[in-house]
C-alpha positions in Angstrom: 0.0 0.0 0.0 1.4 3.4 -1.0 0.9 6.4 1.2 -0.3 8.6 -1.8 -3.8 7.9 -3.2 -5.0 8.9 -6.7 -8.3 9.5 -8.3 -8.4 9.7 -12.1 -11.2 11.8 -13.5 -11.4 10.5 -17.1 -13.4 10.9 -20.4 -11.8 7.5 -21.3 -10.3 7.7 -24.7 -6.9 6.4 -25.8 -4.6 8.7 -23.8 -6.9 8.3 -20.8 -6.4 4.5 -21.1 -2.6 5.1 -21.1 -3.1 7.3 -18.0 -4.8 4.3 -16.2 -1.9 2.1 -17.2 0.7 4.6 -16.0 -1.1 4.9 -12.6 -1.4 1.2 -12.2 2.3 0.7 -13.1 3.5 3.3 -10.5 4.4 1.8 -7.1 4.4 5.2 -5.4 0.7 5.7 -5.6 -2.5 3.6 -5.1 -5.2 4.3 -7.7 -8.3 4.2 -5.4 -10.9 4.9 -8.0 -11.8 6.3 -11.5 -14.5 8.9 -12.0 -16.1 9.3 -15.4 -16.8 12.4 -17.4 -17.7 13.3 -21.0 -15.5 14.5 -23.8 -13.9 11.8 -26.0 -17.1 9.8 -25.4 -20.2 10.3 -23.3 -19.9 9.7 -19.6 -21.5 6.3 -19.5 -19.2 5.0 -22.3 -16.2 6.5 -20.5 -17.2 4.5 -17.4 -17.4 1.3 -19.5 -14.1 1.9 -21.2 -12.4 2.4 -17.8 -13.9 -0.9 -16.6 -12.7 -2.7 -19.8 -9.2 -1.3 -19.4 -9.0 -2.2 -15.7 -10.1 -5.7 -16.5 -7.6 -6.0 -19.4 -4.9 -5.0 -16.9 -6.1 -7.4 -14.2 -7.3 -4.8 -11.8 -11.0 -5.4 -11.3 -10.6 -4.3 -7.7 -10.6 -0.6 -8.6 -14.1 1.0 -8.6 -15.5 3.3 -11.3 -18.0 6.0 -10.6 -20.2 7.9 -13.1 -19.9 11.6 -13.1 -22.0 14.3 -14.7 -23.2 13.8 -18.3 -22.8 17.4 -19.6 -21.2 20.7 -18.8 -22.4 23.0 -16.0 -23.9 25.4 -18.5 -25.7 23.1 -20.9 -28.3 20.4 -20.7 -26.8 17.8 -23.1 -23.5 16.7 -24.6 -22.6 15.5 -28.1 -19.2 14.1 -28.9 -17.3 16.3 -31.3 -16.4 14.8 -34.7 -12.7 15.5 -34.1 -12.9 13.4 -30.9 -14.3 10.5 -32.9 -11.6 10.9 -35.5 -8.8 10.9 -32.9 -10.1 8.2 -30.5 -12.6 6.3 -32.6 -16.3 6.2 -32.1 -15.9 3.8 -29.2 -13.1 5.9 -27.6 -10.5 3.2 -27.7 -9.4 3.1 -31.3 -12.2 0.9 -32.5 -10.6 -2.0 -30.7 -13.2 -4.3 -29.3 -12.6 -5.3 -25.7 -14.9 -7.7 -23.8 -17.7 -6.2 -21.8 -16.5 -5.7 -18.3 -17.7 -8.2 -15.7 -17.8 -5.5 -13.0 -20.5 -2.7 -13.1 -20.0 0.9 -12.2 -20.7 1.9 -8.6 -24.0 3.2 -7.4 -22.3 6.2 -5.6 -21.8 9.3 -7.8 -18.4 10.5 -8.9 -18.9 13.8 -7.0 -19.8 12.1 -3.7 -16.8 9.7 -4.1 -14.4 12.7 -4.6 -15.7 14.4 -1.5 -15.5 11.3 0.7 -12.0 10.5 -0.6 -10.9 14.1 0.2 -12.2 13.8 3.7 -10.6 10.3 4.2 -7.2 10.8 2.7 -6.6 14.6 2.9 -3.1 15.7 1.9 -2.3 12.3 0.6 -4.9 12.5 -2.1 -4.0 13.5 -5.7 -6.9 14.2 -8.1 -6.0 14.0 -11.8 -8.7 15.4 -14.1 -8.0 14.7 -17.8 -11.3 15.9 -19.3 -13.6 18.8 -18.5 -13.6 19.7 -14.8 -17.3 19.5 -14.4 -17.2 16.8 -11.7 -14.5 18.6 -9.6 -16.3 21.9 -9.8 -19.5 20.2 -8.6 -17.6 18.7 -5.7 -16.1 22.1 -4.9 -19.6 23.7 -4.9 -21.0 20.9 -2.7 -18.1 20.8 -0.2 -15.9 23.9 -0.5 -13.8 22.7 2.4 -12.1 20.0 0.2 -9.8 22.6 -1.3 -8.0 22.7 2.0 -7.9 18.9 2.3 -6.8 17.6 -1.1 -3.0 17.5 -1.5 -2.9 18.3 -5.2 -5.0 18.6 -8.3 -2.9 17.9 -11.4 -5.1 18.5 -14.5 -4.5 17.9 -18.2 -5.8 21.0 -19.9 -5.2 24.5 -21.0 -2.6 26.2 -23.1 -0.6 29.2 -21.9 2.4 29.6 -24.2 1.0 27.8 -27.3 -2.3 28.1 -29.2 -5.4 26.0 -28.3 -6.3 22.9 -30.2 -10.0 23.6 -30.7 -9.8 27.4 -31.1 -6.8 29.8 -31.2 -6.9 30.1 -27.4 -9.0 27.1 -26.3 -7.8 23.6 -25.4 -10.4 20.9 -25.7 -10.9 19.9 -22.1 -11.2 23.4 -20.9 -13.4 24.2 -23.9 -15.9 21.6 -22.9 -16.8 23.5 -19.7 -15.0 26.8 -19.3 -17.2 27.8 -16.4 -16.3 24.7 -14.3 -12.6 25.2 -15.1 -12.8 28.8 -14.1 -14.3 27.9 -10.7 -11.6 25.3 -10.1 -8.7 27.6 -11.2 -10.0 30.5 -9.0 -10.4 28.2 -6.0 -7.8 27.6 -3.2 -6.9 24.1 -4.6 -3.2 23.4 -4.9 -3.2 23.0 -8.7 -0.7 21.9 -11.4 -1.6 22.6 -15.0 -0.2 20.1 -17.6 -1.3 21.7 -20.8 -0.5 21.6 -24.5 2.6 23.6 -23.6 4.2 20.3 -22.5 2.0 17.5 -23.7 2.7 18.2 -27.4 6.4 17.5 -26.7 5.9 14.0 -25.3 5.3 11.9 -28.3 4.9 8.1 -29.0 5.6 6.4 -32.3 5.0 3.0 -33.8 8.5 2.1 -32.8 7.4 2.0 -29.2 4.1 0.3 -29.8 5.9 -2.4 -31.8 7.9 -3.1 -28.6 4.6 -3.8 -26.9 3.3 -5.9 -29.7 6.4 -8.0 -29.6 5.6 -8.9 -26.0 2.7 -10.9 -27.2 0.5 -10.6 -24.1 -3.2 -9.8 -24.2 -2.8 -6.3 -22.8 0.4 -5.5 -24.8 -1.2 -6.4 -28.2 -4.5 -4.6 -27.3 -2.7 -1.4 -26.3 -0.5 -1.6 -29.4 -3.6 -1.7 -31.5 -5.4 1.0 -29.6 -2.4 3.4 -29.7 -1.6 2.7 -33.3 -5.1 4.0 -34.2 -4.2 7.2 -32.2 -0.8 7.5 -34.0 -2.5 7.2 -37.4 -5.1 9.8 -36.4 -2.2 12.2 -35.4 -0.5 11.4 -38.7 -3.6 12.6 -40.6 -4.5 15.6 -38.4 -1.1 16.7 -37.0 1.6 15.3 -39.3 4.1 17.9 -38.2 4.3 16.2 -34.7 5.6 12.8 -36.0 3.8 10.9 -33.3 0.9 11.0 -30.9 0.8 13.2 -27.8 0.8 11.6 -24.4 -1.5 14.2 -22.9 -3.2 12.4 -20.0 -0.4 10.0 -19.0 2.0 13.0 -18.7 -0.4 14.5 -16.2 -0.2 11.3 -14.1 3.6 11.4 -14.4 3.8 15.0 -13.3 1.4 14.4 -10.4 3.8 11.7 -9.1 7.0 13.5 -9.9 6.7 17.3 -10.4 10.5 17.5 -11.2 9.6 16.2 -14.7 8.5 19.7 -15.6 9.5 23.3 -15.2 6.6 25.5 -13.9 5.7 29.1 -13.3 3.4 30.1 -10.5 0.3 32.0 -11.4 -3.1 32.9 -10.1 -5.2 31.9 -13.1 -8.7 32.2 -14.5 -10.5 30.9 -17.5 -12.3 33.2 -19.9 -15.9 32.1 -20.2 -17.2 34.5 -22.9 -16.6 34.6 -26.7 -14.4 35.3 -28.5 -11.8 34.1 -26.0 -13.8 31.4 -24.2 -11.7 28.6 -22.7 -8.5 30.7 -22.6 -6.4 29.9 -19.6 -4.7 33.1 -18.5 -3.4 34.9 -15.5 -6.0 36.6 -13.4 -5.3 40.4 -13.4 -7.4 40.8 -10.2 -5.0 38.5 -8.3 -1.6 39.6 -9.8 -0.4 41.2 -6.6 -1.2 38.4 -4.2 1.8 37.1 -2.3 1.0 33.4 -3.2 -0.1 31.6 -6.3 -2.3 28.5 -6.5 -1.4 27.2 -10.0 1.9 25.8 -11.1 1.8 25.9 -14.9 4.1 23.5 -16.7 6.0 25.2 -19.5 8.8 22.8 -20.1 9.3 19.0 -19.7 12.2 16.6 -19.5 11.1 14.6 -22.5 13.8 11.9 -22.5 13.4 11.2 -18.8 9.6 11.0 -19.0 9.4 8.9 -22.1 12.0 6.4 -20.7 9.9 6.1 -17.5 6.7 5.8 -19.4 7.9 3.0 -21.6 9.7 1.2 -18.7 6.6 1.2 -16.5 4.0 0.4 -19.1 6.1 -2.3 -20.8 6.6 -4.0 -17.4 2.9 -3.8 -16.7 1.9 -5.3 -20.1 4.5 -8.1 -19.8 2.5 -9.6 -16.9 -1.1 -9.2 -18.3 
């Protein structure tokens, strides 16, 4: 049992599946649960994908909780076409995994987050890799959790580079700018792992071939899933020459902040057009003596990729 506990808040697509694998392969943390959100797929499908990935990796002991089905400012959610193009309609590269034997929990994702914050306090790390609707709802329901949770490391935003859905907006923040704004303006201890660093950590088919060569059920499945992702990047972002490890980088940084260089800011999220979803310094809090967001602006790519491959390859070799 590790002292540190982690909750992954996922819209389980391909890089979310890699984030699950990275967390499970990391001895310094216990993954105590996965909460589901919308984005790459709808919330219910994200929950099922998480269950399928956990079963593939032999960890049916980890519970999955369903979160909110749409943003805090809308009454429904439709998956964007670009998400289907990148992750496949089923979210996991059109690879067919068996229906999970375990069901999602009856408890809501929001209630689970709050209970975990009260139980584990400073040892709890929450890693949202989709819209922050669930975390904002937990914050609204129990504001005291901001002083309890050790760290929130989120994948989202863009500070020094353009967005990926608009010139200023990154996809996760763009799904619910209002929720992200509430979280970033809150007293949570936050680390932002945005496009500034995730677009530098790239995987190619050279790495997935290493997994395929292992010949285990999980290694072949993940090679197939990630090859779909790599092909999607080749079509949509050929200049990158690989697929970005967005979500697993957030897990890596949550466990080892030294992987990135950060700057401290008090941040906000623009919620109105034409700059909706922009993550930016909050001019009203510029002169405060402390900051609550560490924004990753550089990453030790070789160190991270070596650790990523070492951990996942070892995990896949035994499943």
